[in-house]
C-alpha positions in Angstrom: 180.5 4.4 -108.2 178.4 5.2 -110.9 178.4 7.6 -114.0 176.4 10.7 -113.4 172.9 11.0 -115.2 173.2 14.7 -116.0 176.4 14.4 -117.9 176.7 14.0 -121.5 178.1 10.9 -122.4 181.3 11.4 -125.0 183.2 9.2 -126.7 187.0 8.2 -127.7 189.1 5.9 -129.8 191.4 5.1 -127.3 193.9 6.1 -124.2 197.4 6.6 -123.6 199.6 6.3 -120.5 199.4 4.1 -117.3 199.7 6.8 -114.8 195.5 7.5 -113.4 193.6 8.8 -113.9 193.8 7.1 -117.5 194.4 10.1 -120.8 191.9 9.2 -123.2 192.6 10.4 -126.6 191.0 10.5 -130.2 187.7 12.1 -129.5 184.8 10.3 -131.8 181.7 11.6 -133.0 178.4 9.9 -131.6 178.0 9.0 -135.9 181.3 7.7 -136.0 180.3 4.8 -133.4 178.5 2.6 -136.0 181.8 2.1 -138.0 184.0 1.1 -134.7 184.5 -2.5 -133.2 186.1 -0.8 -130.3 185.8 2.9 -128.5 185.1 4.4 -124.9 182.4 6.1 -123.8 183.4 8.5 -121.0 182.2 10.7 -118.3 183.3 14.0 -116.8 182.2 16.3 -113.7 181.6 19.9 -113.9 185.1 20.6 -113.8 185.9 18.2 -116.6 187.6 16.0 -114.6 187.3 12.4 -115.8 184.9 10.0 -113.4 184.4 7.2 -115.2 185.2 5.6 -118.5 183.9 2.3 -120.1 186.2 0.8 -122.9 183.8 -1.3 -125.3 184.7 -4.1 -127.8 182.0 -5.4 -129.7 179.4 -4.3 -127.8 180.4 -5.5 -124.4 182.2 -3.8 -122.0 185.4 -5.0 -121.2 187.5 -2.6 -118.7 185.9 0.6 -116.5 187.7 2.9 -114.3 185.8 5.3 -112.1 187.4 7.9 -110.2 187.2 9.6 -106.7 188.8 13.3 -106.4 189.0 15.6 -103.2 188.1 19.1 -103.4 191.5 19.9 -104.6 191.0 18.0 -107.6 194.0 15.6 -107.1 193.1 11.8 -107.3 191.9 10.0 -104.2 190.4 6.7 -105.4 190.0 4.7 -108.5 188.2 1.6 -109.3 189.0 -0.9 -112.0 187.3 -3.7 -113.3 187.8 -5.8 -116.1 185.6 -8.5 -117.8 184.4 -11.2 -115.7 186.7 -10.2 -112.5 186.2 -8.4 -109.3 186.6 -4.8 -109.1 190.0 -3.6 -107.5 190.1 -0.3 -105.8 193.0 1.9 -105.3 193.0 4.8 -102.8 196.0 7.4 -102.7 197.1 9.3 -99.7 197.5 12.8 -99.1 201.2 13.2 -99.9 201.0 12.3 -103.5 198.3 10.8 -106.3 200.7 8.8 -107.5 201.5 6.6 -104.1 198.6 4.2 -103.2 197.7 3.4 -99.8 198.6 0.0 -98.8 
């Protein structure tokens, strides 16, 4: 899972909630990043669905989420990587995007 190169990167101050995909809040203008120690850069697909975000702290990527959706826009797979850890992949079944596949 890699960010699409043709999509514009957008910036956010934080996120809220625990349900996937994460809800990004407080958009930031690129000019505001010089004054921030922590921020999120995010990529969205043509349907405005979040497909990747990276949380940066003091210039280092601490957390990455990548998301795959089905044709109906339902989240089917999430890959979560935390600093110095192996990625964790979560697949969601057809019945509910809230129920991970074992």
